[in-house]
N, C-alpha and C positions, 0 to 999 in steps of 0.2 A: 335626734339629729345626727347624734356621734356612730349611732347604728347603721346612719344610709351611708356616710362617709369612709364607715368600715366596709361594708359591702360593697360598693365604689371602686376601692382601691385594689379588688385582687383582680378584677375587669381589666385596670390598665394595665397591670403587669405583665402580662401574655402578648399583650400589643405592641411594648417597651420591647420583651424578649425580642419578637418579629420586627420588629423596625430596625432593630439592631443588626440580626441577623442577617434581615436584608443590606441593611449600611456597608457589613463585611463583606458582606459577597459581591457588592459593585467596588468596596477596595482592591479587593482580589483582582477581578476583572480588570480594572485600569493599572495594576500593577502587571500582569501578563501581556496587556494589550503594548504597556511601553517597556516591557521588556522584547518583545515579539516584535516592534516596530523596530527598536533600537538596535535588533541583532543579537542581545545579551540572552535572548532565551538557548539553553542547554543545545548543540544540535539542531536548532532552525536557524535560517538567513534572513529570515525577516524582512520586511521592506527594507532594501541597499543593504540591509548585514551580510555580515558575511557565517558560514556555517564555522565553527569551531571545530579546527583542523589537528588538534591536540587529542579527541577522544578517541578512542586504541580503534581497534580493528572491530568491525560487527562481529555477532557472535551466533551462534547455535549452527545448525544442519536442517537440512530436509533436503530437498527432488531439485533438480535446474531444467531446462527444456530451452536450447536455444533454435532459432529457425534465422533465414535469412531476415526475415522482418520482426523480431519480436523475442524478449525474454520471459522467462517463469521461470518462480520459485517459490514452491509451497513448504511451508513449516506448519507441523501435522501432529496432531499427539492422535493417538487407538488407545480404544479401548475395546476388547474383542475383534470383533470385522469394522465396528463403526470407527472414522477419523474424523475429527474437527479440527482446525488450523485458520490459516493468512496464507493466501496467495500475494508476492508481488507482479505485478505484468504490466511490462514495457511493452507496447505495439507501434514500429513505423505508422506514420500518419501521410500522409499529401506527398506528393508528386518533387523532384527535384526543380528548382533549387529552392523551392519552399517546406523541405521536408524539416518535420519536428519528431519527436518520440514523446507518445503519450503514457503515462504511469499509471496506475489503479492498484490501490491495494484493496482489497475482495477476503469475504471470510469464503472458509468451505466447508462443505463437511461431505461427507462421501461412505464408501464401504469397502472393502478388500474381503472377498470370501476366496479362498483356493486361491487360483489363479486369474480369478476375474477383479475387475476394477472399476469403481464411477465416481468420480469426482463435482458436486455441485459448486460450480464457481457463483455465487450468491449474487445475484443481479447481473451475470456477466454471460452466461453460457454452462449446458453440462455436458461432459463428456463419460465414453465407456471407453474400456480396454482390459489391459492384459497385464500380472507382473511379469516382472523379468528377471533376470540374476543382477540384484543390485539396482532395479530401480521398478518402474513401469511404461510403457504405452497407451496414451491417449488415441483415442480418435474422435476428433475438433469437428463440428459440423462447418462446412463453408457455405458461402454465398449462393454459390449453384447447388445446393443441398448435397455436397458431395460429404464426403468424410477423409479428412487427411490426418493418416498418424502423428504424433508427437513421442518420440520418446524424451524419457525425465532420467536421472541420474542421483545416485546422491550426491549431494554435493554441500558446499558453507557457505554463508551470506556473503563470507568474500567472493567465491568464486560466482556466485549471481553480481557484485559487483563489479568486476573482472568481463562479465558479458555484458553487461549493461555499459560498460565502457568502450567495448570493440562496437557494440550496436550506431554507439554515437558518431564514433570515430567512422563508419560510415557512412550514418548519413551528414555529417558534415563534408565527406571526402564528394560525394553526390551533389550535395549542393553547391558547393565551392566549383566541379569541373562543372556542371550546368549551367550556373553565373558566368564561369570564363566560357562558354561556347554562347551565351546567348550575348554577352555583352560586346562579343569581338565585334571588330567593324565590317 
Protein backbone atom coordinates (compact mmCIF):
# COMPACT_ATOMS: atom_id res chain seq x y z
CA UNK A 1 0.00 0.00 0.00
CA UNK A 2 2.83 2.42 0.72
CA UNK A 3 4.24 1.57 -2.72
CA UNK A 4 0.93 2.63 -4.22
CA UNK A 5 1.03 6.05 -2.49
CA UNK A 6 4.65 6.71 -3.47
CA UNK A 7 3.89 6.03 -7.12
CA UNK A 8 1.01 8.53 -7.04
CA UNK A 9 2.99 11.37 -5.45
CA UNK A 10 5.29 12.03 -8.43
CA UNK A 11 2.30 12.18 -10.76
CA UNK A 12 0.69 14.91 -8.63
CA UNK A 13 3.89 16.98 -8.38
CA UNK A 14 4.03 17.99 -12.10
CA UNK A 15 0.34 18.89 -11.93
CA UNK A 16 1.05 21.20 -8.99
CA UNK A 17 3.94 22.81 -10.82
CA UNK A 18 1.79 23.45 -13.91
CA UNK A 19 -1.00 24.84 -11.74
CA UNK A 20 1.46 27.18 -9.97
CA UNK A 21 2.85 28.27 -13.32
CA UNK A 22 -0.67 28.98 -14.59
CA UNK A 23 -1.46 31.03 -11.47
CA UNK A 24 1.77 33.00 -11.92
CA UNK A 25 0.95 33.76 -15.58
CA UNK A 26 -2.58 34.88 -14.66
CA UNK A 27 -1.18 37.08 -11.87
CA UNK A 28 1.33 38.72 -14.24
CA UNK A 29 -1.47 39.33 -16.76
CA UNK A 30 -3.61 41.00 -14.08
CA UNK A 31 -0.74 43.24 -12.96
CA UNK A 32 0.04 44.29 -16.56
CA UNK A 33 -3.67 45.00 -17.22
CA UNK A 34 -3.92 47.13 -14.06
CA UNK A 35 -0.78 49.06 -14.99
CA UNK A 36 -2.04 49.58 -18.55
CA UNK A 37 -5.51 50.78 -17.62
CA UNK A 38 -4.22 53.11 -14.92
CA UNK A 39 -1.65 54.62 -17.30
CA UNK A 40 1.32 53.48 -15.21
CA UNK A 41 2.86 51.18 -17.80
CA UNK A 42 5.96 53.15 -18.93
CA UNK A 43 5.50 54.74 -22.34
CA UNK A 44 1.89 53.56 -22.73
CA UNK A 45 -1.08 55.85 -22.27
CA UNK A 46 -3.52 53.20 -21.13
CA UNK A 47 -7.22 53.84 -20.90
CA UNK A 48 -7.55 57.44 -19.82
CA UNK A 49 -3.91 57.54 -18.72
CA UNK A 50 -1.18 59.69 -20.14
CA UNK A 51 2.17 58.74 -21.60
CA UNK A 52 5.25 59.31 -19.48
CA UNK A 53 6.63 62.58 -20.83
CA UNK A 54 9.80 62.27 -18.75
CA UNK A 55 11.13 59.60 -21.09
CA UNK A 56 14.08 60.63 -23.20
CA UNK A 57 13.91 61.19 -26.95
CA UNK A 58 13.41 58.18 -29.21
CA UNK A 59 16.58 56.41 -30.26
CA UNK A 60 17.77 54.94 -33.48
CA UNK A 61 18.27 55.93 -37.02
CA UNK A 62 16.74 54.73 -40.23
CA UNK A 63 15.10 56.14 -43.34
CA UNK A 64 12.22 58.61 -43.47
CA UNK A 65 9.77 59.39 -46.26
CA UNK A 66 7.11 62.08 -46.17
CA UNK A 67 4.28 62.79 -48.58
CA UNK A 68 1.36 65.20 -48.16
CA UNK A 69 -0.71 62.33 -46.75
CA UNK A 70 1.79 59.98 -45.07
CA UNK A 71 4.98 59.53 -43.08
CA UNK A 72 7.00 56.31 -43.17
CA UNK A 73 10.03 55.50 -41.02
CA UNK A 74 12.03 52.32 -41.63
CA UNK A 75 14.65 50.91 -39.28
CA UNK A 76 16.46 47.76 -40.36
CA UNK A 77 19.65 45.82 -40.22
CA UNK A 78 21.44 44.59 -43.30
CA UNK A 79 23.40 41.38 -43.75
CA UNK A 80 24.96 41.19 -47.18
CA UNK A 81 22.19 42.25 -49.54
CA UNK A 82 19.32 41.14 -47.23
CA UNK A 83 17.49 43.59 -44.95
CA UNK A 84 15.08 42.98 -42.07
CA UNK A 85 13.47 45.47 -39.74
CA UNK A 86 10.39 47.46 -38.84
CA UNK A 87 8.44 50.27 -40.49
CA UNK A 88 6.25 52.81 -38.71
CA UNK A 89 3.64 54.05 -41.17
CA UNK A 90 1.25 56.97 -40.57
CA UNK A 91 -1.38 57.74 -43.21
CA UNK A 92 -4.18 60.32 -43.43
CA UNK A 93 -7.59 58.70 -43.79
CA UNK A 94 -11.00 60.18 -44.50
CA UNK A 95 -11.99 63.68 -45.55
CA UNK A 96 -12.26 66.89 -43.56
CA UNK A 97 -13.82 67.51 -41.12
CA UNK A 98 -13.40 63.85 -40.16
CA UNK A 99 -9.82 63.17 -41.19
CA UNK A 100 -7.75 60.97 -38.92
CA UNK A 101 -4.27 59.51 -38.98
CA UNK A 102 -3.95 55.73 -38.97
CA UNK A 103 -0.63 54.47 -37.64
CA UNK A 104 0.64 50.98 -38.31
CA UNK A 105 3.83 49.21 -37.36
CA UNK A 106 4.85 46.39 -39.67
CA UNK A 107 7.81 44.12 -40.18
CA UNK A 108 9.89 44.67 -43.29
CA UNK A 109 12.19 42.47 -45.27
CA UNK A 110 14.03 43.38 -48.40
CA UNK A 111 17.09 43.36 -50.53
CA UNK A 112 19.56 45.99 -51.65
CA UNK A 113 21.79 44.85 -54.47
CA UNK A 114 23.87 47.44 -56.25
CA UNK A 115 21.48 50.27 -57.06
CA UNK A 116 18.37 48.04 -56.91
CA UNK A 117 16.16 48.11 -53.82
CA UNK A 118 13.18 46.00 -52.84
CA UNK A 119 11.13 46.27 -49.62
CA UNK A 120 8.27 44.04 -48.52
CA UNK A 121 6.11 45.81 -45.94
CA UNK A 122 4.66 42.61 -44.47
CA UNK A 123 0.90 42.59 -44.81
CA UNK A 124 0.78 46.07 -46.39
CA UNK A 125 2.52 46.33 -49.76
CA UNK A 126 5.70 45.65 -51.69
CA UNK A 127 7.82 48.30 -53.38
CA UNK A 128 10.75 48.27 -55.78
CA UNK A 129 13.17 51.08 -56.48
CA UNK A 130 16.74 52.26 -56.50
CA UNK A 131 19.31 53.52 -54.05
CA UNK A 132 20.36 57.15 -54.05
CA UNK A 133 23.10 59.07 -52.32
CA UNK A 134 22.10 58.81 -48.64
CA UNK A 135 18.83 56.95 -49.18
CA UNK A 136 16.60 55.31 -51.75
CA UNK A 137 13.48 55.84 -53.87
CA UNK A 138 10.71 53.21 -53.85
CA UNK A 139 7.86 53.01 -56.35
CA UNK A 140 4.64 52.32 -54.43
CA UNK A 141 1.64 50.77 -56.22
CA UNK A 142 -1.37 53.10 -56.35
CA UNK A 143 -5.10 52.19 -56.38
CA UNK A 144 -5.28 52.99 -60.12
CA UNK A 145 -2.39 50.63 -60.89
CA UNK A 146 0.24 53.32 -61.42
CA UNK A 147 3.46 53.60 -59.44
CA UNK A 148 4.31 56.63 -57.30
CA UNK A 149 7.95 57.26 -56.36
CA UNK A 150 8.59 57.99 -52.68
CA UNK A 151 12.01 59.20 -51.54
CA UNK A 152 13.52 57.94 -48.27
CA UNK A 153 16.41 59.80 -46.67
CA UNK A 154 18.59 58.99 -43.68
CA UNK A 155 16.86 60.20 -40.54
CA UNK A 156 16.43 59.64 -36.81
CA UNK A 157 13.42 58.49 -34.83
CA UNK A 158 13.06 62.10 -33.65
CA UNK A 159 12.83 63.20 -37.30
CA UNK A 160 9.93 60.76 -37.68
CA UNK A 161 8.19 62.24 -34.61
CA UNK A 162 8.66 65.75 -36.01
CA UNK A 163 7.24 64.76 -39.42
CA UNK A 164 4.31 63.04 -37.71
CA UNK A 165 3.62 66.23 -35.73
CA UNK A 166 3.53 68.22 -39.00
CA UNK A 167 1.13 65.66 -40.52
CA UNK A 168 -1.12 65.83 -37.42
CA UNK A 169 -1.12 69.65 -37.54
CA UNK A 170 -2.18 69.53 -41.19
CA UNK A 171 -5.05 67.16 -40.39
CA UNK A 172 -6.20 69.30 -37.45
CA UNK A 173 -6.05 72.43 -39.61
CA UNK A 174 -8.02 70.80 -42.43
CA UNK A 175 -10.63 69.47 -39.98
CA UNK A 176 -10.98 72.86 -38.28
CA UNK A 177 -11.32 74.70 -41.61
CA UNK A 178 -13.92 72.24 -42.88
CA UNK A 179 -15.85 72.40 -39.61
CA UNK A 180 -15.97 76.19 -39.65
CA UNK A 181 -17.24 76.30 -43.26
CA UNK A 182 -19.91 73.64 -42.65
CA UNK A 183 -21.12 75.22 -39.42
CA UNK A 184 -21.33 78.77 -40.80
CA UNK A 185 -24.95 80.01 -41.25
